[in-house]
C-alpha positions, -999 to 999 in steps of 0.1 A, spaced: 0 0 0 14 34 -10 14 59 18 7 94 4 29 117 24 46 150 18 65 150 -15 97 149 5 89 116 21 91 92 -8 96 56 -20 104 30 -48 98 -6 -60 108 -37 -83 99 -74 -91 109 -102 -116 108 -130 -141 88 -158 -156 89 -196 -156 116 -217 -173 109 -238 -204 96 -272 -196 89 -301 -219 52 -305 -229 32 -333 -214 30 -350 -249 68 -353 -252 81 -388 -248 112 -394 -227 133 -400 -259 121 -367 -275 120 -345 -245 145 -317 -246 174 -319 -222 167 -294 -195 198 -274 -185 199 -255 -152 174 -227 -156 191 -194 -164 176 -162 -149 159 -138 -173 174 -104 -178 145 -90 -156 153 -115 -128 190 -106 -130 182 -69 -129 158 -73 -100 185 -93 -81 209 -64 -87 184 -40 -71 177 -62 -40 191 -46 -9 194 -12 7 206 19 -11 216 50 8 219 85 -6 217 121 5 189 146 1 207 178 -9 185 209 -6 199 229 -35 197 199 -59 161 192 -49 150 228 -53 167 231 -86 152 199 -100 116 208 -88 119 244 -101 132 232 -135 103 208 -137 79 238 -132 66 231 -97 50 259 -78 71 274 -50 47 260 -24 55 225 -36 92 232 -36 91 245 0 70 216 12 97 192 -2 124 211 17 104 213 50 89 178 46 123 162 44 136 182 74 163 198 53 160 229 75 162 218 111 133 230 132 113 243 102 79 228 100 64 253 76 74 281 52 69 306 81 98 289 99 123 295 70 147 324 73 139 334 37 112 315 18 126 328 -15 158 310 -6 145 278 11 179 263 14 193 290 37 202 271 69 196 237 52 215 206 60 220 174 39 199 145 51 205 108 46 177 91 27 174 55 16 155 31 -5 152 -7 -2 141 -34 -26 133 -69 -15 135 -103 -33 97 -105 -31 91 -72 -49 86 -48 -20 99 -13 -21 104 12 7 121 45 16 137 55 49 144 90 63 174 104 80 163 89 113 161 54 96 123 55 98 103 40 69 85 68 52 72 52 20 63 17 8 50 -2 -21 61 -26 -48 85 -26 -77 89 -45 -110 118 -45 -134 105 -35 -168 138 -40 -187 175 -36 -183 173 1 -175 137 7 -164 120 -1 -131 84 5 -121 78 16 -85 42 18 -74 33 19 -111 56 49 -119 85 42 -142 121 52 -135 153 49 -155 180 32 -134 217 23 -137 238 2 -113 276 7 -116 295 -13 -90 278 -5 -57 262 27 -69 225 31 -81 213 61 -100 176 66 -106 161 90 -132 126 104 -130 108 97 -163 81 122 -156 70 139 -189 82 175 -194 58 200 -179 42 174 -155 36 190 -121 13 164 -106 20 149 -72 32 117 -89 57 136 -110 71 154 -80 72 121 -61 92 106 -89 118 134 -88 121 130 -50 124 91 -52 151 96 -79 169 117 -54 171 145 -80 196 123 -99 220 118 -70 235 83 -68 228 60 -39 253 36 -25 247 0 -16 249 -8 21 239 1 55 231 36 67 262 57 77 
C-alpha cells in the first residue's frame, strides 16, 4: 500500500521473471529436450541487482533546482524542503529564514530506498524510519516501475542512479514524487546507513 505523504517523504519498488521452459506433457522421454539448469531472465538478474538497501543524501539545492526546473509551484518546492527536514526545526514556510531561498540554513539528510526479493519497495528518512512503501517490478535492463511509476536506473558497482521519467511539464504529485524518489539524480550507495 502506497502511503501518500509529503512530496519529500518518498519511495520506490521492483519485481521479476517468468517460468523456465519445460517439456510439454506430450513429449516422450526419448524426444523430451534436455533441461539445463534454468538461467535467470534479464529482468530477474536486474531485480536481483536491485535487491538490498541503497543510501543517498537529500541535498536541498539539488532538490530545489530539480523541482523548479520541472515547473513546480514554489509551495510544492518549499514543502519538499520542509517535509524532508532539510532545514532543522522548520515545520512550515513561516519557519524558513527566507522562503525565497528555502535552502538557507539547510543541512543534507541521509535518505534510503530498499528493494526486497519479493518485490517490496520502501524508503527511509534520515532517522532510519520507513516513510514510503509499495512494490516494484523491473521493466527492462534500465527501467523499473515503482508503485506503477517508471524510473530509469543504472547500477555501476555499488552505486545506483535513478532517473525520473516524468514527462516534461508534468507537475502532478506523482511527477514530484518521482523526482524525489530519484533523489534528483544523486547516486545512492549499496549498504547500511552511515
